[in-house]
C-alpha positions as CSV (number, residue, x, y, z in Angstrom):
1,M,-24.3,-55.5,3.1
2,L,-27.3,-57.4,4.4
3,N,-26.7,-60.5,6.5
4,V,-29.4,-62.8,7.7
5,E,-28.0,-65.2,10.3
6,S,-29.9,-68.5,11.6
7,L,-33.4,-66.9,11.2
8,N,-36.2,-68.9,12.7
9,Q,-39.8,-68.1,12.5
10,F,-43.1,-70.0,13.7
11,Y,-46.8,-69.5,12.9
12,G,-48.6,-71.2,15.7
13,G,-46.9,-74.7,15.9
14,S,-45.6,-74.5,12.4
15,H,-41.8,-73.9,12.0
16,I,-41.8,-71.7,8.8
17,L,-38.2,-70.6,8.8
18,K,-35.6,-72.9,9.9
19,D,-32.0,-71.4,10.5
20,V,-32.1,-69.3,7.3
21,S,-29.0,-67.5,6.4
22,L,-28.1,-65.5,3.4
23,S,-26.3,-62.3,2.4
24,A,-26.9,-59.5,-0.1
25,Q,-24.2,-56.9,-1.3
26,R,-24.5,-53.5,-3.0
27,G,-24.3,-53.9,-6.6
28,Q,-25.7,-57.5,-6.7
29,C,-29.0,-59.2,-6.8
30,T,-29.6,-62.2,-4.4
31,A,-32.4,-64.4,-5.6
32,V,-34.4,-66.4,-3.1
33,L,-36.0,-69.3,-5.0
34,G,-38.6,-71.9,-4.0
35,R,-42.0,-73.2,-4.6
36,N,-45.2,-71.9,-2.9
37,G,-45.4,-72.2,0.8
38,V,-41.7,-72.7,1.6
39,G,-41.3,-69.5,3.6
40,K,-40.0,-66.9,1.0
41,T,-42.7,-64.2,1.8
42,T,-42.3,-64.7,5.6
43,L,-38.5,-64.2,5.1
44,L,-39.1,-60.8,3.4
45,R,-41.7,-59.9,6.0
46,C,-39.1,-60.5,8.6
47,L,-36.4,-58.3,6.8
48,M,-38.9,-55.5,6.7
49,G,-39.9,-55.8,10.4
50,L,-43.5,-56.7,9.6
51,V,-42.9,-60.1,11.4
52,A,-40.5,-60.5,14.3
53,P,-38.4,-63.6,13.9
54,R,-38.2,-66.0,16.9
55,S,-34.4,-66.2,16.9
56,G,-31.4,-65.2,14.7
57,D,-30.3,-61.9,13.5
58,I,-30.6,-59.4,10.6
59,T,-27.8,-57.0,10.1
60,W,-27.4,-54.1,7.5
61,D,-24.0,-52.6,7.3
62,E,-22.8,-54.6,10.5
63,R,-25.7,-53.2,12.5
64,S,-28.6,-55.3,13.8
65,V,-32.0,-54.0,12.6
66,L,-34.1,-56.3,14.6
67,A,-35.3,-53.5,17.1
68,L,-36.2,-51.2,14.2
69,K,-39.8,-50.8,13.3
70,P,-40.7,-51.0,9.6
71,H,-40.7,-47.2,9.0
72,E,-37.3,-47.0,10.8
73,R,-36.0,-49.7,8.5
74,V,-37.4,-47.6,5.4
75,A,-35.4,-44.7,6.9
76,A,-32.3,-46.9,7.1
77,G,-32.6,-47.6,3.3
78,F,-34.9,-50.5,3.0
79,A,-37.7,-50.5,0.4
80,Y,-40.2,-53.2,-0.2
81,V,-42.3,-54.3,-3.3
82,P,-44.7,-56.8,-1.9
83,Q,-46.4,-59.6,-3.6
84,G,-49.6,-58.3,-5.2
85,R,-48.2,-54.8,-5.5
86,E,-50.5,-53.3,-2.7
87,I,-50.7,-50.0,-4.5
88,F,-53.5,-47.6,-3.3
89,A,-56.3,-48.2,-5.8
90,R,-58.3,-45.0,-5.1
91,L,-55.3,-42.7,-5.1
92,S,-53.8,-41.4,-8.3
93,V,-50.5,-42.6,-9.7
94,K,-48.9,-39.2,-8.6
95,E,-50.3,-39.6,-5.0
96,N,-49.0,-43.3,-4.8
97,L,-45.6,-42.0,-5.9
98,L,-45.6,-39.3,-3.4
99,I,-46.3,-41.9,-0.6
100,G,-43.1,-43.5,-1.6
101,M,-41.3,-40.2,-0.5
102,A,-42.9,-39.9,2.8
103,A,-39.7,-40.9,4.7
104,H,-38.1,-37.6,3.3
105,S,-38.7,-34.1,4.2
106,G,-38.7,-30.8,2.4
107,A,-38.5,-30.5,-1.3
108,A,-37.2,-34.0,-1.7
109,A,-40.7,-35.2,-0.4
110,R,-42.6,-33.2,-3.0
111,R,-40.6,-33.6,-6.3
112,I,-41.0,-36.9,-8.1
113,R,-37.4,-37.6,-9.5
114,D,-36.9,-37.7,-13.2
115,D,-34.3,-40.5,-13.0
116,V,-37.0,-42.9,-11.5
117,L,-39.6,-42.0,-14.1
118,D,-37.1,-42.5,-16.9
119,F,-37.3,-46.3,-16.0
120,F,-41.1,-46.2,-16.2
121,P,-42.1,-43.8,-19.0
122,V,-45.7,-45.1,-19.1
123,L,-46.3,-43.6,-15.6
124,R,-45.6,-40.1,-16.9
125,Q,-48.6,-40.2,-19.1
126,M,-50.9,-41.5,-16.2
127,M,-50.1,-39.2,-13.3
128,D,-53.7,-38.3,-12.8
129,R,-55.2,-41.9,-13.3
130,R,-56.3,-43.9,-10.3
131,G,-54.0,-46.7,-9.5
132,G,-56.8,-49.3,-9.6
133,D,-57.4,-48.3,-13.3
134,L,-54.1,-49.5,-14.4
135,S,-53.3,-52.8,-15.9
136,G,-51.4,-55.4,-13.6
137,G,-48.2,-54.7,-15.5
138,Q,-48.6,-51.0,-15.0
139,Q,-49.4,-51.5,-11.3
140,Q,-46.2,-53.4,-10.8
141,Q,-44.3,-50.7,-12.5
142,L,-46.0,-48.2,-10.1
143,A,-45.1,-50.4,-7.1
144,I,-41.4,-50.4,-8.2
145,A,-41.2,-46.8,-8.9
146,R,-42.9,-45.9,-5.5
147,A,-40.1,-48.1,-3.8
148,L,-37.4,-46.3,-5.7
149,L,-38.5,-43.0,-4.7
150,A,-37.6,-43.9,-1.1
151,Q,-34.0,-43.7,-2.3
152,P,-33.3,-47.3,-1.1
153,S,-29.8,-48.9,-0.5
154,L,-31.6,-52.2,-0.1
155,L,-34.4,-53.0,-2.6
156,I,-36.7,-56.1,-1.7
157,L,-38.9,-57.6,-4.3
158,D,-41.5,-60.3,-3.9
159,E,-42.6,-62.1,-7.1
160,P,-42.5,-59.1,-9.4
161,T,-43.4,-61.1,-12.3
162,E,-46.6,-62.6,-10.9
163,G,-49.5,-62.1,-13.3
164,I,-47.6,-59.8,-15.6
165,Q,-47.5,-59.9,-19.4
166,P,-44.3,-61.0,-21.0
167,N,-43.2,-57.8,-22.5
168,I,-43.6,-56.0,-19.2
169,I,-41.5,-58.8,-17.6
170,Q,-38.7,-58.0,-19.8
171,D,-39.0,-54.4,-19.0
172,I,-38.8,-55.2,-15.3
173,Q,-35.8,-57.5,-15.8
174,R,-34.0,-54.7,-17.7
175,I,-34.9,-52.3,-14.9
176,I,-33.5,-54.7,-12.0
177,A,-30.4,-55.4,-13.9
178,A,-29.7,-51.6,-14.3
179,L,-30.3,-50.9,-10.7
180,A,-27.8,-53.6,-9.8
181,A,-25.3,-52.3,-12.3
182,R,-25.3,-48.9,-10.6
183,G,-23.6,-50.4,-7.6
184,D,-25.3,-48.3,-4.9
185,M,-28.0,-50.9,-4.1
186,A,-28.4,-54.4,-2.8
187,I,-31.4,-56.3,-4.3
188,V,-33.2,-59.3,-2.7
189,L,-35.5,-61.0,-5.2
190,V,-38.0,-63.6,-4.4
191,E,-39.2,-65.3,-7.6
192,Q,-40.8,-68.5,-8.9
193,Y,-40.1,-67.8,-12.6
194,F,-36.8,-69.5,-12.7
195,D,-35.4,-68.0,-15.9
196,F,-36.1,-64.6,-14.8
197,A,-34.4,-65.0,-11.5
198,A,-31.4,-66.9,-13.1
199,A,-30.8,-64.1,-15.6
200,L,-30.5,-61.4,-12.7
201,A,-28.9,-63.3,-9.8
202,D,-25.4,-62.8,-8.7
203,R,-26.1,-65.1,-5.8
204,Y,-29.0,-67.4,-4.9
205,V,-30.5,-69.5,-2.2
206,V,-33.1,-72.3,-2.7
207,L,-35.7,-72.8,0.1
208,E,-37.5,-76.0,0.8
209,R,-39.9,-76.5,3.8
210,G,-38.2,-73.3,5.4
211,S,-34.6,-74.4,5.1
212,V,-32.0,-73.5,2.8
213,I,-31.1,-76.5,0.7
214,A,-28.7,-74.9,-1.8
215,S,-26.9,-71.9,-2.4
216,G,-24.4,-70.4,-4.6
217,D,-23.2,-67.7,-7.2
218,R,-24.0,-66.7,-10.8
219,S,-21.9,-69.6,-12.2
220,T,-24.2,-72.2,-10.8
221,V,-27.5,-70.6,-10.6
222,A,-28.7,-71.5,-14.0
223,S,-27.5,-75.1,-13.7
224,E,-29.8,-78.0,-14.3
225,A,-29.0,-79.1,-10.9
226,T,-30.5,-75.9,-9.3
227,R,-33.4,-76.2,-11.7
228,A,-34.1,-79.6,-10.6
229,L,-34.3,-78.6,-6.9
230,L,-37.2,-76.4,-7.8
231,A,-39.0,-79.2,-9.6
232,I,-39.0,-81.7,-6.9
């Protein structure tokens, strides 16, 4: 289980995250909702150790991870699909996927697992194509597949629907739901597309100006009250 407790972060004199707390359990998807500029991406970068919070704590399975560097968090089971995908454009699809397994050694670091490719059959046909030659939707699928090959127990997704065509959004929604249903992975999803997040979220938090202004479970995530908070 992931616990974020009273997280604070500043950029210069700007207070970006203000006592943010949330939790994410294996077998569930926790959605972080909010408009642009409310601190969602900063929160995820804190989770991955790319930004050090000013105060607060982040624990995974009751162990603080604040002292762990990003690659150590990957080894502990964290995987991150950043906003904008950040694939390696000049590397092939296969090479991008192999990088996802860099935390593993031996045969596990050389074989791309079939169970991951089963989620993304289009990638099987494009192994030798450069990542930069893929469409936006195909690049997003590549980014998620690369993260899954790290064998995460915590999957962190930042705006996976951004710039993606509707049919690929439906595929990604189906895949995230299937991953949560397996029960071996906690998922933290940052999303602006409300209906996509509401369809997946077991729990949610809404951020406004760096603070949590609402939170709840599946029974209230799709309510008009929650939707209204994002329209303010």
